[in-house]
Backbone as CSV, one residue per row, in Angstrom:
resi,resn,N_x,N_y,N_z,CA_x,CA_y,CA_z,C_x,C_y,C_z
1,MET,11.745,22.341,-20.830,11.266,22.611,-19.479,10.063,21.738,-19.138
2,MET,9.124,21.616,-20.073,7.936,20.806,-19.808,8.290,19.341,-19.606
3,ARG,9.274,18.874,-20.341,9.667,17.470,-20.229,10.188,17.167,-18.826
4,GLU,10.993,18.056,-18.270,11.517,17.856,-16.923,10.388,17.884,-15.897
5,GLU,9.440,18.794,-16.089,8.298,18.868,-15.174,7.442,17.618,-15.268
6,ASP,7.248,17.112,-16.497,6.475,15.882,-16.686,7.141,14.699,-15.996
7,GLU,8.462,14.616,-16.111,9.185,13.525,-15.462,9.067,13.620,-13.948
8,LEU,9.126,14.836,-13.423,8.992,15.035,-11.984,7.603,14.614,-11.514
9,ILE,6.588,14.988,-12.273,5.207,14.611,-11.927,5.040,13.097,-11.981
10,ARG,5.568,12.469,-13.031,5.466,11.008,-13.158,6.177,10.310,-12.006
11,ARG,7.351,10.817,-11.608,8.088,10.205,-10.506,7.297,10.311,-9.206
12,ARG,6.680,11.473,-8.979,5.858,11.633,-7.776,4.655,10.696,-7.802
13,GLN,4.057,10.529,-8.976,2.907,9.620,-9.088,3.328,8.180,-8.811
14,ARG,4.492,7.776,-9.333,4.993,6.419,-9.073,5.287,6.217,-7.599
15,ASP,5.911,7.213,-6.974,6.210,7.104,-5.544,4.922,6.994,-4.734
16,ARG,3.924,7.791,-5.085,2.647,7.749,-4.375,1.960,6.407,-4.592
17,ALA,2.056,5.874,-5.795,1.446,4.575,-6.088,2.127,3.473,-5.280
18,ARG,3.452,3.548,-5.152,4.169,2.551,-4.352,3.747,2.613,-2.897
19,VAL,3.634,3.815,-2.364,3.229,3.966,-0.966,1.831,3.399,-0.762
20,MET,0.909,3.686,-1.680,-0.457,3.173,-1.560,-0.478,1.656,-1.665
21,ALA,0.345,1.087,-2.529,0.410,-0.373,-2.658,0.934,-1.003,-1.372
22,ILE,1.943,-0.392,-0.786,2.492,-0.922,0.477,1.451,-0.833,1.583
23,LEU,0.764,0.311,1.675,-0.264,0.465,2.711,-1.405,-0.531,2.523
24,LEU,-1.813,-0.744,1.275,-2.871,-1.710,1.000,-2.430,-3.118,1.378
25,GLY,-1.186,-3.466,1.059,-0.654,-4.775,1.422,-0.604,-4.964,2.931
26,LEU,-0.182,-3.926,3.656,-0.151,-4.009,5.117,-1.553,-4.160,5.690
27,PHE,-2.522,-3.482,5.089,-3.907,-3.594,5.541,-4.426,-5.017,5.359
28,VAL,-4.108,-5.621,4.218,-4.534,-6.996,3.952,-3.901,-7.955,4.956
29,VAL,-2.610,-7.774,5.229,-1.928,-8.632,6.200,-2.550,-8.449,7.584
30,LEU,-2.863,-7.212,7.948,-3.489,-6.941,9.245,-4.844,-7.635,9.356
31,MET,-5.667,-7.534,8.312,-6.981,-8.194,8.333,-6.826,-9.713,8.441
32,PHE,-5.847,-10.271,7.722,-5.594,-11.705,7.782,-5.192,-12.113,9.197
33,ALA,-4.302,-11.350,9.810,-3.839,-11.670,11.165,-4.986,-11.580,12.171
34,ILE,-5.837,-10.579,12.028,-6.980,-10.437,12.940,-7.929,-11.617,12.778
35,THR,-8.155,-12.018,11.536,-9.053,-13.161,11.283,-8.485,-14.431,11.898
36,ILE,-7.211,-14.683,11.722,-6.579,-15.882,12.308,-6.657,-15.814,13.828
37,ALA,-6.405,-14.644,14.401,-6.449,-14.502,15.855,-7.863,-14.773,16.389
38,LYS,-8.871,-14.284,15.691,-10.248,-14.527,16.128,-10.603,-16.010,16.027
39,MET,-10.114,-16.672,14.981,-10.410,-18.100,14.825,-9.756,-18.915,15.928
40,THR,-8.553,-18.573,16.334,-7.869,-19.339,17.352,-8.469,-19.091,18.742
41,VAL,-9.026,-17.908,18.985,-9.639,-17.609,20.272,-10.945,-18.406,20.437
42,ASN,-11.684,-18.587,19.374,-12.986,-19.267,19.441,-12.856,-20.766,19.613
43,GLN,-11.710,-21.324,19.378,-11.574,-22.787,19.467,-11.320,-23.256,20.876
């Protein structure tokens, strides 16, 4: 029983880690796009 619960917990942790990685990647892309947009407006 504990083994199944441990696997379920690990799977949830992996899923949460994937979601956080995707959100962090999107945030980085957003910051990059904003920086490029600001640079092109100033020229």
